C-alpha positions as CSV (number, residue, x, y, z in Angstrom):
1,M,123.5,152.5,88.0
2,A,124.0,151.3,91.9
3,A,124.1,147.8,92.7
4,T,122.2,146.8,96.6
5,S,122.7,143.3,97.7
6,L,120.0,143.0,100.8
7,F,120.5,139.3,103.1
8,F,119.2,137.9,106.1
9,T,122.3,137.5,108.8
10,D,120.4,135.2,111.0
11,P,117.9,133.4,109.3
12,C,114.8,133.4,112.4
13,S,115.6,137.4,112.4
14,S,113.6,140.0,110.0
15,S,117.0,142.9,109.9
16,L,118.2,143.0,106.9
17,H,121.9,144.0,106.3
18,L,122.4,146.5,102.8
19,R,125.6,146.9,100.7
20,S,126.1,148.0,97.5
21,S,128.9,149.1,95.1
22,S,129.2,151.0,92.0
23,S,129.0,148.6,89.5
24,S,127.3,145.3,89.1
25,L,127.6,142.4,92.2
26,N,128.9,139.8,91.1
27,P,127.2,136.4,93.0
28,R,129.7,136.9,96.1
29,G,129.1,140.6,96.6
30,F,131.7,142.1,95.3
31,N,132.7,144.8,92.9
32,N,135.9,144.4,90.4
33,N,137.7,145.9,93.0
34,N,137.0,143.5,95.6
35,T,135.6,145.9,97.8
36,Q,132.3,146.7,99.4
37,Q,130.6,149.3,101.1
38,H,128.0,148.1,104.6
39,Y,125.0,149.8,106.1
40,P,123.5,149.7,109.1
41,P,121.2,146.8,109.5
42,F,117.8,147.9,108.8
43,S,113.9,146.0,109.9
44,L,112.6,144.4,106.8
45,S,109.4,146.7,107.5
46,S,110.8,149.2,106.0
47,L,111.9,147.6,102.6
48,S,110.2,149.5,99.4
49,I,110.1,147.9,95.6
50,S,108.5,150.4,93.2
51,A,107.9,149.2,89.7
52,K,111.1,150.7,88.8
53,T,112.7,147.8,89.5
54,T,115.2,146.7,86.8
55,S,116.5,143.4,88.2
56,L,116.0,140.7,90.9
57,S,117.5,138.1,91.7
58,I,118.3,135.5,94.7
59,Q,121.5,134.4,95.9
60,S,122.6,132.9,99.1
61,P,126.6,134.3,99.8
62,Q,128.9,131.8,101.1
63,E,130.1,134.8,104.5
64,H,126.6,134.3,105.2
65,F,123.6,132.2,106.4
66,G,120.5,131.8,105.5
67,F,119.4,133.8,101.9
68,G,119.6,136.8,100.4
69,F,118.7,138.4,97.3
70,S,120.2,141.6,95.4
71,V,118.2,144.3,93.1
72,E,119.6,146.3,91.1
73,R,117.8,149.9,90.4
74,K,118.6,153.4,89.5
75,W,119.3,155.8,92.5
76,E,117.8,158.9,93.4
77,E,119.7,162.1,94.8
78,H,121.0,161.6,98.0
79,G,120.9,157.4,96.9
80,A,117.4,157.5,98.5
81,F,114.9,154.6,97.1
82,A,112.3,156.0,94.4
83,K,109.4,156.0,95.8
84,T,106.7,153.5,95.3
85,R,104.3,154.8,92.7
86,A,100.9,155.6,93.8
87,V,97.9,152.6,94.2
88,R,94.9,153.8,92.6
89,Q,91.4,153.3,94.4
90,L,87.9,153.6,92.6
91,T,85.2,153.1,94.5
92,G,82.2,154.8,94.2
93,S,79.7,157.6,95.7
94,V,77.0,158.4,97.6
95,T,77.0,161.5,98.4
96,C,76.3,162.2,93.8
97,A,73.2,160.7,93.0
98,E,71.7,163.8,91.7
99,G,71.1,163.3,87.0
100,F,71.6,159.0,88.2
101,R,67.9,156.7,86.6
102,F,67.4,154.2,88.4
103,A,64.9,151.0,88.0
104,I,63.0,148.5,90.9
105,V,61.7,145.8,89.6
106,V,59.1,144.2,92.9
107,A,57.7,141.2,93.7
108,R,54.2,141.4,94.5
109,F,54.2,137.8,95.9
110,N,54.5,138.8,99.9
111,E,53.8,142.0,99.3
112,I,52.8,142.4,102.7
113,V,57.0,142.6,103.1
114,T,57.7,143.5,99.5
115,R,55.9,147.0,99.5
116,P,57.7,148.4,103.2
117,L,61.0,147.4,100.9
118,L,60.2,149.6,97.9
119,A,58.9,152.3,100.5
120,G,62.5,152.3,102.0
121,A,64.1,152.3,99.0
122,L,62.5,155.3,97.9
123,D,62.9,157.0,100.7
124,T,66.3,156.5,100.6
125,F,66.9,157.2,96.8
126,Q,65.0,160.7,97.9
127,K,67.5,161.1,100.6
128,Y,70.6,161.2,98.3
129,S,69.0,163.5,95.4
130,V,67.5,160.9,93.1
131,K,64.5,163.1,91.8
132,E,61.0,161.1,91.3
133,E,61.2,161.3,87.7
134,D,64.7,159.6,87.3
135,I,63.2,156.6,89.4
136,D,61.1,153.9,87.5
137,V,59.3,150.8,89.5
138,V,58.0,147.9,88.1
139,W,56.5,145.6,89.3
140,V,56.4,141.6,88.5
141,P,54.6,138.7,89.5
142,G,57.0,137.2,92.2
143,S,60.5,136.8,92.7
144,F,61.1,134.9,90.1
145,E,60.8,136.8,86.9
146,I,62.7,139.2,88.6
147,G,65.6,138.6,87.3
148,L,64.4,138.1,83.3
149,V,63.1,141.7,83.7
150,A,65.8,143.1,85.0
151,E,67.9,142.0,82.7
152,R,66.1,143.9,80.0
153,L,65.6,146.7,81.6
154,G,69.9,147.3,82.3
155,K,69.3,146.4,78.4
156,S,67.4,149.4,77.4
157,R,70.7,151.5,78.6
158,K,68.6,153.8,80.6
159,Y,69.3,153.4,84.0
160,Q,72.9,153.4,86.0
161,A,71.4,150.6,88.5
162,I,68.9,148.1,88.6
163,L,67.7,147.5,92.0
164,C,65.3,143.8,92.5
165,I,63.5,144.0,95.4
166,G,61.3,140.6,96.5
167,A,61.3,138.3,99.3
168,V,61.1,134.0,99.1
169,V,59.4,132.5,102.9
170,R,60.5,129.1,103.4
171,G,57.0,126.7,103.2
172,D,56.6,123.4,103.7
173,T,58.0,122.1,100.3
174,T,61.4,122.6,98.8
175,H,60.0,125.1,96.1
176,Y,61.7,127.4,98.2
177,D,65.0,126.8,97.5
178,A,63.7,126.4,93.9
179,V,62.6,130.0,94.2
180,A,65.3,131.7,96.1
181,N,68.1,130.2,94.1
182,S,66.9,131.1,90.1
183,A,66.2,134.4,92.4
184,A,69.8,135.1,93.0
185,S,71.3,133.3,89.8
186,G,68.6,135.5,87.8
187,V,69.6,138.8,89.1
188,L,73.5,138.0,88.9
189,S,72.7,137.1,85.3
190,A,71.2,140.5,84.4
191,G,73.9,142.2,85.8
192,L,76.7,141.0,84.0
193,N,74.3,140.1,80.4
194,S,73.2,143.6,80.3
195,G,76.2,145.1,82.0
196,V,74.7,147.2,84.1
197,P,74.5,147.1,88.0
198,C,71.9,144.4,89.8
199,I,71.5,144.5,93.0
200,F,69.5,142.0,95.4
201,G,67.4,142.7,97.2
202,V,65.4,139.9,97.7
203,L,64.5,138.5,101.5
204,T,65.2,134.9,102.0
205,C,63.7,134.1,105.5
206,E,63.0,131.8,107.4
207,D,59.8,132.7,108.3
208,M,57.7,136.5,107.9
209,D,58.8,137.1,111.6
210,Q,62.5,137.4,110.0
211,A,61.1,138.5,106.5
212,L,58.3,141.4,108.4
213,N,62.1,142.6,111.0
214,R,64.3,143.2,107.7
215,A,61.2,145.3,105.8
216,G,61.9,148.2,108.5
217,G,61.6,146.2,111.7
218,K,64.3,145.6,114.2
219,S,66.1,145.0,112.0
220,G,66.1,147.8,109.5
221,N,65.4,148.4,105.6
222,K,67.0,145.8,103.6
223,G,65.3,147.9,100.7
224,S,67.0,150.7,102.0
225,E,70.6,149.5,102.0
226,A,69.7,148.1,98.6
227,A,69.2,152.0,97.4
228,L,71.8,152.8,98.9
229,T,74.0,149.6,96.9
230,A,72.6,150.8,93.2
231,I,73.5,154.3,94.2
232,E,77.0,153.1,94.7
233,M,77.7,150.7,92.1
234,A,76.1,153.4,89.9
235,S,78.3,156.3,90.2
236,L,81.4,154.0,90.4
237,F,80.5,152.3,86.8
238,E,79.6,156.1,86.1
239,H,83.1,157.7,87.0
240,H,85.1,154.6,86.6
241,L,84.3,151.6,85.0
242,K,82.8,153.1,81.9
């Protein structure tokens, strides 16, 4: 095993010096023969420490200013640093939805908004190869009731994801705040308690114009966007998080 010492030559610089010896370094960086091997400075951006590092210690050599550190590790062939292990990145796919089953919970209140949202979601599911027989639509009175039904559907283990659609529009009282907050926390709790992705597709808008603009108007269709989220989350859970 070879020892490597890396230290700053200038406290205001990211430039490093590299030196090594055939045995472990003492606190001053010398080997048993009181000799050192020097290498040209290199940029900090080129430094790579992998999971194979066997020890890490902080030191401040007397012959240099600033702070330094030493790393003991195994050398690979030709004296190169061991390569870092590849980071595993998991993500869901929106191109592989065939065979997944989805439930859509839709609030009947403000149906002038929720029906276009539902239509956008169904259209997106069809475009991404989800069969009609793999989709169940459940109607509830309002957005307040969505969370309870979503949790029951999730616990049935029949679906890969639950899409929750509703519309809450601010009125003259604080009723809006109570319903909007309850709908959001209800959908979150449904997902956490069932272990099945529950997608929040409930619009919370200041007025009806805002809601209609987000239900197929100039701001797009949030039902369609929520369906894409449902597909991606279903894929993530099915392929990576089972």
